[in-house]
N, C-alpha and C positions, 0 to 999 in steps of 0.2 A: 554318773558312773554307778551310783547306788541303785538307780532305777534299772539300769541295764542288768546288773547282777540279780536284782529281784525277778526280772523277767526270765533270765536264764534259769534261776532256781525253780520258778513256777513250771517252766517247760520240762525240766528234769523230773520234777515231782509227778507231773501228768504222765510222762512216759513210764515212770516207775509204777504208777498205779495201773496203767494199761497192761504192763507186763505182769503185775501181780494178779490182775483179773484173769489173764490168760492162763496163769498157773493154776488158779482155783478151778477154772473151767476144765483144764486138762485132768486135774485130780478127781473131778466129779464124774468123769466118764472117759471113754476112749476118744482119741482125737478124730474128728470128722474129716475125712479125706475129700479133696476136690475131685469131682467127677467130670467126665468129658460130655459136654452137652452141645447139641447143634446150635443152640441159641447163645453160646458163650461169645464173649468179645464184642467189639464195636460193630462187627459186620455179621454176627450170628443171626440165624433165623430159626423159626420153629419148623420141626419136621411134621408135616401134616399127617403122615401115616402114624407117627408116634402119638400125636395128639388124639387121633381117632382111637387108637388102642387104649390110651389113658382114659379117654371118656368112657369106653366100654367097661373098664375096671371101676371107674367112679360110679357108673350107673348100676352095675350088677353087684358091687360089693359095698362101696363106701356110702352111697346115698341112702342105705337102709338106716344109717345112724346120723350122718352128717348132711347138713344143708349147704346151699350155695345161694344165699338170698340176694346177692348183688349181680348174679348172672341171669340174663334173659335167654330164652331159647334162641332168639334171633342172633345172638352173639356167635352161635355155632356155625353160621354160614357167612359171617362177615370176613372180609379180607384179613389175612394174617392169622386165621384160626384153624380149626380142624378141617375146614374145607368141605363140610357137608353142603348138599344142595338145599335150596329153599324148600323144595317139596319134601325132602327127607325130614327137615326140621319141623315143618308144619305137621307132618304125620306123627312125629315123635311127641310133639307138644299135645296133640289131640288124645294121646294115651293117658294123660293125667287130667284130673278134675280140679276145679277151683270154685270156691264159694262165690255165688253171684246172686244178689237179692232180686235182680231183674229177671232171672231165669225161672221157668215154671217150677222146676224141681229144687231151686235154690242152689244148683250147681250147673256148671257148663264145662265142656272140654277146654283146655288151655289153648291159647294161640301163641304164635311166635313172639309176640310182645310181652307175654307173661314171664314172671320170674320162675326160676327152678323151685319146685315144691319142697317145703320143709317136711322131713319124715315124721315130726312130732308137732302137735298143735300148740303146745306150751313147753317152756323150759322145764317145768316140774315133771311133765310126762316124759321128757327126754331123760331126766335124772332117774326117775323111777324105773325106766327100762334099761338103765346102764349102771345099776348098783350105786347110784348117787353121783356118778361122774357125768359132767355135761359135755357131750361131743362138740368140739368147736366147729364153727362154720368154716367151710373151705374156700370161701370167695377170695380172700386175700391172705390166707394162712402162709403161703410161700413168701410173702413180704413181711409177715409178722415173725418169722423164724429166720435164723441165720447161724453163722459160725463165728467163733472167736479165734483170732490169730495173735500171736505175740509180736511185740515191736522188734524189729522194724518191718517185718514181712507184710503187714497190712498196708504199708505205703505203696507196695507194688500194685495193689488193687486199683489205684487211681490211674495207672498206666495201662493195665490190662482190661479195664472196665468190668471188673469182676462184680457180678450182681446175682450170682447163682447160689448164694449161701442158703437160701430157703430150700431150693431143690436138693442141694447137697444134704441138708439136715433131714428132709423128709425121706430121702433114699436111705440114709443111715439109720433112721428110726425104724423103717419098715424091715430092714435087714438086720436089725440089732437084737432081735429076740434069740433066746437060746433054743435051738431047734430040738435038741434031744428031749427036754422037758420044758415047755414054754414058760411055766410058772416058776421054774427053779431059779435059785439065786446062789451066788458064790458063798462059800462057807463064811459064817460070821455076819452075813447080811440078813436082817429080819424083814421078811416080806409079808405084808398084811394079807389077810384072806381076801380073795377076789382081785388081787393085784398080780401083775406080770412083771418079770424082770426084763429090763431093756438096757443095753449097754450105753445108749446115747440119750435116753430121756433124762431130764434133770431130776436127780434124786433116785433114778433107776426104777422106781415103782410106778407103773403105768396101769390105768384102769382098762385099757383096750387090749384085748388078747390079740395074738398074731392074726391079722386080717387076710394075709396072703400066704400061699404055699405053692410048691411046684405042681403044675398041671391043674390048678384050680379053675382056670378060665381058658376056653378055646377061642382064640381070636377070630374075628370075622375078617379074613384076609381079602382085600380088594383085588380086582383084576390087575395083573402085572406086578403085584406086590409080593416080594419074597417072604417066605415063611420065617417067623422069628421064634426063638426058643420059648417054650412055655414054662419058664422058671421063675422063682421068686425074685431073682436079680432083675430079669427083664420086666416083670410086672412092676417092680418098685421104680425102675427107671421111667417107665411109661407113665405111671400115674403121677410121679413127681414132676415130670415135664408138663403134664396136663394142668396140674395145680399151679405151676409157674405161669402158664398161659392165662389161667383164670385170674391170677393176681395182677398180671400185666398183659392184657389182651392186645394192646396197641403198641407193643414193644417194637415190632418191625417198622411201623410207620414212624415211630419216635426216633429210631436209629437213623432212618433215611433222612428225616428232617434235620437231625443233628449233623449228619455228614454234609448236607447241603449248606448249613449255616457255617460250619468250619471251613468249607471250600470258599464260600463267599468272603469270610474274614481274611483268609490268606490272600485272595485276589485283591481285596480292598486294601490290605496292608501294602502289597506290592504296588498298587496304583498310587497310594499316598507317598510311598518312597520315591516313585518316579516323578510325581508332581513336585515334591520337595527338591529333588535334584534339578528339575527344570527351572524352578523359581530362583534357586540360589546358585545357579551355574556361573553367572557373571558377577557374582558378589565376592569380593576378596575377603578371606577369613584371616 
């Protein structure tokens, strides 16, 4: 009996700490709202057009400071991704150079098997170019970030297969700057020089200025694709979706495999139940 009481007390303390953590997170900034994504839920898939738009933003804006060392060019034409053709990816890769001791000039054009280039040769170069701040690598950033929910609401995530916390956070961060004066902060908040105030960044003082703004990028609209708004909100959604894909490029195939496994388990359970009924049908209980 004492052991049962101890276990119950431990569970209550754990839930209490979880709730306290959620309160602290809420006090640290605005609550991050869940967004609607095409890849949400157990049957969600990536929107190829959105991934292509997100890649355009990453290439034209983000890649000047952020790398993606775990992403190879060939990933861009693999199933479940942005859906570029192999020829497009090879042409894209050839636009970037890579050091190669076997080449006559010491460099050669990249090929589809090469990784995405880092904008800075060393971490110190990156810090020097960004006021001492080190731009994080984008490869798995959407998995390294997330949201905090108070008990018991996070329990529902197990039933809805919620895994979009990183994308929700990235979208909130990109739209969390104060547009009127990007570096401004609420009264009473001391903002260090070279920092920007963001509603959702931990501590609110972020070294990255607002990277996106309305009308900044003109999308390369594909044939048959409807025009999308050239707004901060749309840009943020598209690049957040692309970063989610970078962090989980095989999500679609993983969900398909999971569905097949669950279907097999249900059929197997039914078969076992039928066998049990057959074997024990003539045995008195």
